[in-house]
N, C-alpha and C positions, 0 to 999 in steps of 0.2 A: 504494500500500500504506500502511496506517496505520503510525504510528511505533512501535507496540508489537508489530508482527509480526516474525517471525524475520528477514525479509529487510531490515529497516530498519537493521541494523547495518552495512550495506554500506560497504566500505572502498574503493570504486571512486572514483578521483579525477576531478575535472572534466576534467583533461587527458586521461585515458583515454577518457572519454565523447566528448570532442571528436575524439580520434583515431579512435574507432569510427565516428563520424558522417561522417568524411571519405570513407568508403567508400560513403556514400549520397548526399551532396550535393556538387555541383560547386564551390560557392563558400562563403565564410564569411558568416554572418549579420551584418548591421549592428546595432549596438546603438543603435537610434534613440531619441531622447529628445524631450521637449517636445511641441510641436504636431505635429511630423512623426509621432511615435509614435501620438498620438491619431488623426491623420488615417488612418494605415494600419489601426489597429484598427477605426475606423469603416468603412473600405472593406471590410475582411474581413467584418464583420457584414452590410453591405449585400450583398456577394457571396453569402453564405450565404442570406440572406433572399430574394434575387433568384431563386435556384434553387427554394426552397420555394414561392414565389408562382407562378412560371411553371409548375412541375410540377403544382400543385394548383388554381390559380385562373385564371391569365392565359394566353390563347392567344397564342403567338408563333411566327412562322415558324421552322422547324427550323434553316435556315441562319443566320438572325439570332441565334437562341438559342445555337447552338454557337459562332458568332463572338464573341459577348459573353462566353460561358463561357471561351474561351481568352484573349481580349484583357484582360479585367479581371484574370484570374489572372496574366497576364504583367505587368501594371502593378504588382500587389502584389509579385511576385517581383523585378522590377527595383528596387523600393524596398528590399526586405529583404535581397537578396543582392548583395554586392559583385562586380564582374566579375573583378578580379584583386587579389592581394596583401592588404594590410590592409583590414579591413572598414570601420572608421570608425564615426561615429555620426550622419552626416548624409547626405541624398540629394544627390548631385552634380547639377549642371545637365545634364550629358550624359544621365543616366538619366531626368531629368524630360522632356527633349526626346524621348527614345526612347519614353517612356510616352505622350506626346502623339501621336506617329506610330502607336503601337499602337492607341490608341483611334480614331484616324482611319481605320485599316483596317477596323475593325468598323463605324464610322459609314458608310463608303463602301458596304459590303455592304448595310447597312440601307436607305440612300437609293436605291441603284440596283438593288435586288434583282430587280425584274421584268425589266430589261434583261440583267442578268448571267445569269439563268437561260437566256436564249436564246443569248447570244454567248460564254459561257465555253468556252474550249478550241477555239473554232471561228473567230470573228471578233472577237477582243479589241481594245479601243481602247488607245491609249498609256497612259491613266490606269488601265485594268484591269491592264495589265502592270506598271506601276509599283507599284500597291497589292499585287499578288500577290507580286512580288519582295520588297518590303519586309516583307510578312506572313510569307513563308517564312523570311527571315533573322531576323526577330524570334522566330519559333518555335524556330529552332535555338539562338539565344542564350538564350532562356528555358529551354530544356532543358539547355543546358550549365551554367547557373548552379544549377539545382535538382537535376540528376541526373548531372552529370559529363560526360565527353567521349565515352564509348563510343557512345551513340545518335546524337548530333550528327555524329560522324565517319562512322558507317554511313549516315546520311541524306545527308551530303555526297557520299559515294562513289556512292550511287544517283543523285543529281542529276547528277553528272558523267557517269555512265553514260547518262543520258537524251540527252546531246549527242554522245557519242563512239561510239555504237552502230554507225554505218555502217563504222567502221574495225576492229571487233572480229570475231573468228572464231566459227564454229560456233553454238552455242546462244545466245551472247551478242549476236549480230548483230540489229540492227533498223534501220529506215530513217532514224532521226534526227528531231529536232524543232526547230522555231524557238522562240526564247525566249518569245514571246507564247503560242503554243499550249501549250508545256510548263508555264510558270509558272501560267497561269490554270487549267489542268486540275488541277495538284497542289494549288493553293490554292482548292479547291472541295469540294463534297460527295463527290467521288471520291477525295480525298486527305486534306488536313489536317482537314477537317470531316466525314470519313467515319465508318465504323462504330465505330472505337475512340473517337473524340471523342463520338459519339452516346451510347455506353454511359457514358462519363465524365460527360457533362452530365446524362443522364437518371437514372442509377442510382448511379454510384460516389460522386458528391458527396453524394447523399442518405444513403448508408450510412456514409460517413466522418463526416458530421454526426451520424448516429445513434450512432456509436462515441464521438464527442466528448461527446455528452450522457451516455452511459453512464460515461465517464471522470469527468466533472465531478460526476455524481450518486453517485460512489463505488461503482458496481457493479463496476468493475475491481478495486478494493481488496477487496471481498467475495470475488470470484472467486479472487484470489490467496491470501487468507487461508483460503478453503475448501480450496484445494489443499494448503496447509501442514497444515491440520487432518487431512485425509484421508491424506496420503502422507508427512508429515514424519518420522514415527517408523519408517517402513519401512527396510529395508536400502537404503542409497544414497538415503535419503529426499529430500534437497534436489534431486537430479537428477530424481527423479520429479515433484517439485513443479514444476520447470522445464518438464518435458514437458507436464503438464496445465495449468499456469498460463499457458503460452504460447499455448494454444488461443484464448483470448479476444482477446489482443493480435494474434495472427497471422492470424485469419480476416478481420479488418477491412481491414488494410493490404495494398497491393499491392507492398510493399517488404520483402524479407527482412531487410535491414539495420535498418530502423526497428523491426521486431519484436524483433530481437536487443537493440537498445539499450533498448527499452521495458521488457522483462522481465528482461534479463540484468543490469541494474544492481542488481536485487534478489536474483536467484537465484545468480549466479556467486560472490559472496563466501561464501555459505553452503555451496555445493558445495566450494569450496576448503577451507573450515574443517573439514569432516568427512573430508577426505582425498583428494578428487579432484585430480589434477594439473591445472595451468592449461590444458594442451592438451585434456584431457578435458572440463573445465568449459566451455571455449569451444566445443568441438565439440558437446557435448550441447545447449547453448543454441542453437547455429546450426541443428542438425538439428530441434530441437523447434520453434523459431520458424518455420523453413521449412515444416514440416508444417502450421502454422496456415493457410497459404494453400491447403491441400488440404481444409480443414475446412468442410463445409456449416454454416449456410446461406449464407455470404457468399463464402468461398473467395478472400479477398484481392482481390476485385473481378473476378477472372477469369471467374466464372460469368456475370456480366452481359455481358461482351464475347462470351463463347461463345454466349449466347442471341441476341445481335444478329447474329452472323455466321451461325449455323446455322438460326435460326428455331425451334429447339427450345424448348419452354416451360421457363422458369427452374426451376420446381418439379421437372420431370423430370430436369434436370441435377443438382440438388442431391441428389435421391434416388439417382441412379446413382452419385454420388461418395461415398456414405456408407461402403460396405464397403471400397473401396480406401483411404479415409482411415483407417479403423479398423485395417486391415492395416499401414499405415505406422506408426501409433502403437504398435501391438502389437510391431512389429519393434524400434523404438527403445527401448521399455520393456524388452524382453528383453535388448538389448545393455547397457543401463544396469544391469540386475540382475546379469547375468553379470560385468560389470566390478566391481561392488560385492562379489560373492562372491570373485572372484580377489584383490582388493586388501584384503578385510576391512573394507570401509567400512560403517559403521552409520548409523542415522538420528539425528535430533535428540532430545534428552530431552523427555519429555512436558511438563515444567514450562515449556519455552520455546515451546510451541506453543499456538495458539488451541484452545479447547474446541469440539469438533464439535457437541455437543448444543445449547448455547445459540445456535449459528449457524444452527440449523435454522429458527428463526422469521424470520431475516434472508433466507432464500431467496426471500421474496416481493419482494426488491429486483430479482429477475430478471423482474419483471412486463413490462417493455418487450420483452424477448426472447420471452416467452410469447405476447404479443399479436402480435408479428411472425410467429411460426411459425403461430399460429392463422389469421391472415389469408392467409398464403401457401398453406396446405393447404386452406383453404376456397375457394380459387380466385380470390381478389381480386388486384388488380394489385400489382406490386412497389412502385410509388410509394405506393399507399394504405397498404401494410404498413409501409414505412419511415417515412412521415409520421406515422402514428398511433403507431408505436413511439416516435418522438421526443416526441410529446405525452404519452405515459404516463411517459417519462423525466422530464418536467417535474414530474409528480406525485411521482416519487421524490425529486426535488430539494426539493420543498415538505415532504414527509414528513421528510426528513433535517433540514431547517432547523427544523422544529417539534419534532424529537426524538421523534416518535411511534413506537409499535411498528410495525415494518414489515408486520405481518400485515394492516394496513389496506389494503395494496396488493393483497391478494387480491380486493378488491371489484371493481376494473376487470376483472380476469381472469375472475372468475365472471360478471360482467355481459356481457362480450363473448361468452363461451362460450354463455351462455343465449340471447343475442340471435341469434347465428349459427345455433344449432340450431333455435330456435323459429321464427325469422322469416328464413329464408335468402333470401327474395325482396328484402329490403331492401338498399340500396347499402352499399358498404364504409364510406363516410363516415358514414352513419347509425349503423352498428354502432360505429365508432370514437368518434362523439360520445356514444353511450350509455355506452361504457366510461369515457371521460374524465369525463363529467358525474357518473357514479356514484362514481368514485374521488374526484373533487373534493368532492362533497357529504359523503362519508364522512370525508375529512380535515378539512374545515371543521367538521363536527359534533364531532370530537374535539379541535379546536384550543383550545376553551375550557378543557380540562383541562391544557393545557401551560403551562410556565413562560415560554416564549418568546412574546412578543407577536405576534399575527397580522400586524400591519403590518410589523414588523421581518422576519418570516419571508418575507413577500411581497416586500419590497425585496431581501432576500438572494437569493430565488429569481430575481428579475429580473436580478441581477448574475450569477448562475450561468448563466442563459440566454445573456447577452451573452458570457460567457467561453467557453461551449461553441460558440457561433457563430464566435467569433474563432479558437479552437483548430481547429475543423473546417475553416474556410476555409484556414488556413495548411497544414493537412495535405493539402488537396486540390491544392496548387500543383504538386507533383511529378507527381501522376497526370494532371493536366490537360496538363502539358508533354509527358510521355512519350507519351500517347495522340495528341496532335497531331503530334508528331515521327514517331511510328510511321506516322501517316497519310501522311507524305511518302514513306516507303518503299513503303507499300501502293499509293499513287497511281502511283509510277513503275513498279511491277510491273504494274499494270493498263494503263497507257498504252503500255508497250513490249511487252507480251505475254510478258514473261519467265516469268510463272507457267505459261502454257500450254506453253512450250518446256521448262521445267523438269519439268513433269508428264510430257511425252513421254520425257524422259531417265530419269526415275524409273521409268516404265513399262517401259523397256528393261531396267533393273536387275531389276525385279520379274518380267520374263519369265524370267530365270534363277533367281530365288529371291525369294519374297515376304518371307522372313526378312531377306535382304540389304536389301530396300527399307525395311523397318522399322528396321533398324540405321542405314541412311543417314538416315532421317527423325529418328531419335533424336539422332544426332550433329549434325544441322543445328539442332535445337531447343536442344541443350546449348550449341553454339557461339554461336548468336544470343543466348542468355540470359546469357552471360558478360559482366559489366560493365554490365548494364542491368536496370531493374526488370522484374518478371515480366510485368506487363500488356503492356508494349511487346514483350517477347520473344515472348509468345504470339500477339499480334496479327500480328506479322511472320511468324512461323513458320507460323501457320495459313494465311496468304495464299500462302505458297510451297509448303508441304508437303501440306496437307490435300487440295487438289483432286486431286493425284496419287494419294494413298492411296485416295481415294474412287473414282477411275477404275479401280483394280485390283480393285474389288468389295467393299471394306471399308465398313462402315456409318458414318454420319456421327458419331454421338455417341462411340462408342469411339475413332474417329480423333482427334477434337478433345480428348478427355480424355487420350489418349496423348501428344499434342503438349503439352498444358497441363502434364502432370506433369513432363515433361523441362524445360520452360521454368522451372518452379518450382525443381526441384532443381539447376538450373544455378548457383544462387547458393551452393551448397556444393561445386561441382565444380571442382577445380584445372584450369588454373592461375590462373583469375581467380574465386576463390570469395569473393565480397564479404561474404556473411553470415558465413562462417567467419573471414575476416580481421577483421571487426568483433568477433566473439566472442573472438578472440585478443587484440585490443587491450584489451578489457574485463578479460580474465583474466590478461593479462601473459604469454601463452604464445607459442610460435613459430607464426607464421601458417601455414607449410606443414604442420607437424605437426598443427596444429589442423584444417586443411582436410581432411587425410586421415582424421583421427578422425571428422569430421562425415560424410564419405562412408561410413565404416564403420557409423556409427550409422544412417544413412539408406539403407543398401544395398538394402533391400527395394524402395524407390521406383524403383530402376534396373531391376528385374526384373518387378514386378507389372504394369506397363502392358502387357507382352507377353501376360499372362494374359487381360486383359479384351478384347483385340482379337478373339479367337475364342471366348471362354468368358464370355458376357455374364451368366451367373448372378451373377458378382461385382458386376455393375452392377444387380442386382435385376431382371433381365430374363430371364424363363424360368419353368419350372414350379417349384413349391416344392422338389421333389427336386433339380433342377439347381442352384438357388440354394444350398440347404443343403450339397450335396456339394461344389460348387466352392468355397464359402466355407470349409468345414471343412478341405478338403485344402490350400487356399491358406494357411490359418492354420498348419497343421502344417508346410507348406513354409517359411513365414517362421520358425517355431521352429528347423527344421533349418538354415536359412541363418544365423540368429543363433548357433547352436551351432558351426557351421563357422567363421564369421568371428571369433567370440569365443574359440574354442579351449578351451571349458570344458564338461565334463559329468562331475560327480562327480570333478573333478580336471582338470588340464591335459591337453589332447588333443595328440597328435603329428600330423604331417602326414598320415599314413595315415587316421586317424580323421576329420580335418577334410575330407579329400577325399571320404571316404565320405558324410559328412553333406551336403557340398556337392552331390554327385550326387543324393542323396535330395531335397534342396530343389528342384533343377531339375525332377526328375520330378513332384513334387507340385504345383509352381507351373505346370507346363505345362497342367494342367487337363483333359487327355483322360482318359477313364475307365480306359484301360489303363495309362497312365503313373501315374495315381493309385494303382492297385492295386500296381504295381511299387514305387512310392515308399513306400507304407505298409508293404509287406513288408520292404523293405530297411531302412527307418528303424526298424521295430520290432526287427528282428534286431540291428542295430547298437546300439540303445539297450539291449536286454536283455543283450547281450554285454558292453557297457561297464559297466553297473551290476553285473553278476555279477563282473567282474574287480575293480571297485572294492571290493565286499564282501569278496572274497578277500584283497585287499591289506590291508584294515583288519583282517581276522581274523589275518593273518600278523603 
């Protein structure tokens, strides 16, 4: 955010930010200096460029690519994160040696690839076993340092299970495995380097880099200022700014805590200033930032893993997720507005807010996002869309450095639209090159009118590119770690057959009640998600729960979206509500009260997934009438739910009124035509009666 925006007055101390970040990272960052700092920055830039080159130009075996993706990230993390206690400012010898071993594991896979493909998990050599064991332990330590203890502990429990299965009863029994068979299977394309790591290496890194380029090119600042200009004056304005400003931060990252810290440092002080209690401010920010991971087109990296697991096209997933995301934000908005009504909280004065009209021409700074969406819906690959989005973000950097009117950025958008419509047979790279070249020519043509010298602007843009690559690589570390560590759990589930036996057990539950099976699946996703990033929680829950739900006859996409939603909102669910705890740390509120507030604001997300299991109009799948009816009644249901939980409609509602609106909400969200009619009739009667009584009370 720019320094002249309302959120820049923030009174959040560095100590509060550090405390909030402890809920996201397992260890403290080292304050590296001198040549070591330069070396790690260089390695971060190389890591980012490595992915861009391999994804776009260089053919590399998938196993080798994923091994290098994990290993180089681990080396950077071992240098940046201290294992215990004080962080210090130097890399100790022990971590240097561990980094050498880490690179050695990737090198071994590269050199012996052809032999490993044949003998992994079947006839491993002693060296295969030694490398696999070392690699697994490094992944666990890598994850512990970057994401805390929850996921490493879970992975360790599953590894122990791989050996003690012969002594366990019932569904947990399996024949047991030797160390060589077990370790080489888990440290292979079936485990550590499986689907989750594939998504991280192919897509997640690319879009985290895209987000970093947007951040450095000031698109994030524009987005937050736009939110202040649009919503700052409204009732409870800063909270609504938090809600909509968190979308851009939240959709990119797979960590709810990181989203809270990124946007909460700006919005929480302003919320507290206008009258929100610390627990409310922290809860609003946690709910808003968590919702960002439900927001297309990126969905906190979850959409990429979902596409890898299910084989469903990425564009189909993000289209299906659109209305459920809007319902979530509508619910949080209603809760914020009701609280502002009850507490008499007003917005910010117009004099303190950015002017909306002058910001209109700066909307062209969103050109990278526009090109991304055009490419995706024109049917081009995710990699092409992300890569050319980054290229257009470089043009935004140059435009900013030269101080040009941002309307010049309309040129690449118009060029790519014209190219895609007029010549659809051309490749994505050709369309991207046309857009980039047209934008560059337009900027250079106007450069002569600028006070800033072109050479200085180009040098500055080069520095911006290096900074974005460095920031993006560092933001990838946790995602690389948790996807690899989640692969350990997924590998053990596949090796032991636990997934199939668990499916059979869930089918038994479903034989009594499908609703009970869904409740069981919801609880598993919520429990797995507590204490770990969303991407890992979803990857593990999908491997355990999704096959069972599909076997009882439910469709693939609704099942995976169902699991994903609960994996996301686990970060605001007590007792381990990490996003809410981070919001409490920033706001100075009680962590438990803040977490229950966050649940209240995000309550719709606990109910809406049951709607789209059988009523897929909400997923934009069905006739126009089904889509319109289901969406409209779901929105009315969300309003009734907010009214019931907020306890306000033309005044404070007692328990009887709240119970009535709660029943109305459940009927409307159920999605059946008959429950919809019943919900509309009951809701209309309750609303009319309540408003009539309120008018009578005012008249009296």
